[in-house]
C-alpha positions in Angstrom: 33.3 -11.8 -80.3 31.3 -14.5 -82.6 32.2 -12.1 -85.8 36.0 -11.9 -84.9 36.0 -15.6 -84.4 33.8 -16.7 -87.3 34.6 -19.1 -90.1 36.2 -17.9 -93.3 32.9 -17.9 -95.1 31.3 -15.6 -92.1 34.4 -13.3 -92.3 33.9 -13.0 -96.1 30.1 -12.2 -96.0 30.9 -9.3 -93.8 33.5 -8.1 -96.4 30.7 -8.6 -98.9 28.3 -6.5 -96.8 30.9 -3.8 -96.7 31.3 -3.7 -100.2 27.5 -3.7 -100.7 27.3 -0.9 -98.6 30.0 1.3 -100.1 28.6 0.7 -103.7 25.0 1.9 -102.2 26.1 5.0 -100.3 29.4 6.0 -101.5 29.7 7.7 -104.8 33.3 7.9 -104.5 33.5 4.3 -104.3 31.3 3.8 -107.3 33.4 6.4 -109.5 36.7 4.7 -108.2 35.4 1.0 -109.1 33.9 2.3 -112.4 37.3 3.8 -113.2 39.3 0.8 -112.1 37.3 -1.3 -114.6 38.2 1.4 -117.5 41.9 1.3 -116.3 41.8 -2.6 -116.4 40.2 -2.7 -119.8 42.8 -0.1 -121.0 45.6 -2.2 -119.7 44.4 -5.2 -121.4 44.3 -3.5 -124.6 48.0 -2.3 -124.0 48.9 -6.0 -123.0 51.7 -5.5 -120.7 53.9 -8.2 -119.1 52.8 -9.7 -116.1 54.9 -7.4 -113.6 53.1 -4.6 -115.0 49.7 -6.2 -114.5 50.5 -6.8 -111.1 51.6 -3.2 -110.5 48.4 -2.0 -111.8 46.1 -4.5 -110.3 48.1 -3.7 -106.9 47.5 -0.1 -107.3 43.8 -0.5 -108.2 43.2 -2.6 -105.1 45.1 -0.2 -102.9 43.1 2.8 -104.2 39.8 1.0 -103.6 41.0 -0.3 -100.2 41.9 3.4 -99.0 38.4 4.6 -100.4 36.9 1.9 -98.4 38.9 3.0 -95.0 38.2 6.5 -95.8 34.3 5.9 -96.0 34.6 3.8 -92.7 36.2 6.4 -90.8 33.8 9.0 -92.0 31.1 7.0 -90.9 32.4 6.5 -87.6 33.4 10.2 -87.2 30.0 11.4 -88.2 28.4 9.0 -85.8 30.5 9.5 -82.9 30.8 13.2 -83.3 28.0 14.7 -85.6 28.7 18.3 -85.1 31.5 20.1 -86.6 35.1 19.8 -84.9 38.5 20.9 -86.0 40.1 17.5 -85.2 37.1 15.4 -87.0 37.5 17.6 -89.8 41.5 17.0 -89.8 41.1 13.3 -89.5 38.6 13.0 -92.4 41.0 15.4 -94.5 43.9 13.2 -93.8 42.1 10.0 -94.8 41.0 12.0 -97.9 44.7 12.7 -98.6 45.7 9.1 -98.3 43.2 8.3 -100.7 44.3 11.0 -102.9 48.0 9.9 -102.7 47.3 6.4 -103.6 45.2 7.6 -106.6 48.2 9.7 -107.7 50.5 6.7 -107.3 48.0 4.7 -109.5 48.0 7.1 -112.4 51.7 7.2 -112.3 51.8 3.4 -112.4 49.8 3.3 -115.3 51.2 6.3 -117.3 54.7 4.5 -116.6 53.1 1.4 -118.3 51.9 3.3 -121.2 55.0 5.1 -121.7 57.1 1.8 -121.7 54.7 0.0 -124.0 53.6 2.7 -126.5 56.9 4.8 -126.7 
């Protein structure tokens, strides 16, 4: 219970620990984070207005957050049910599909931002 009701700094330290774990152990998260930095740099070059910045940042954060949830779900599934099972496979596939869907949305936001500013 102490973790749940800890202070803001303690809860933030758990989040930082989770980010560090994801960075160390999840290649997909590292790839996503690096791609996000590139997208932010390209967005800065294009120089869109505040609304486009907000959409790009929100889409990037959503994509990274879903990648973290996907990694967490896979870790729990692997720990609780290490052998192959169709339902575990389906749960992992669904989480992966959520990440994919968000990434498609992120790319669409970026392409629309580019289209409105470069065409």
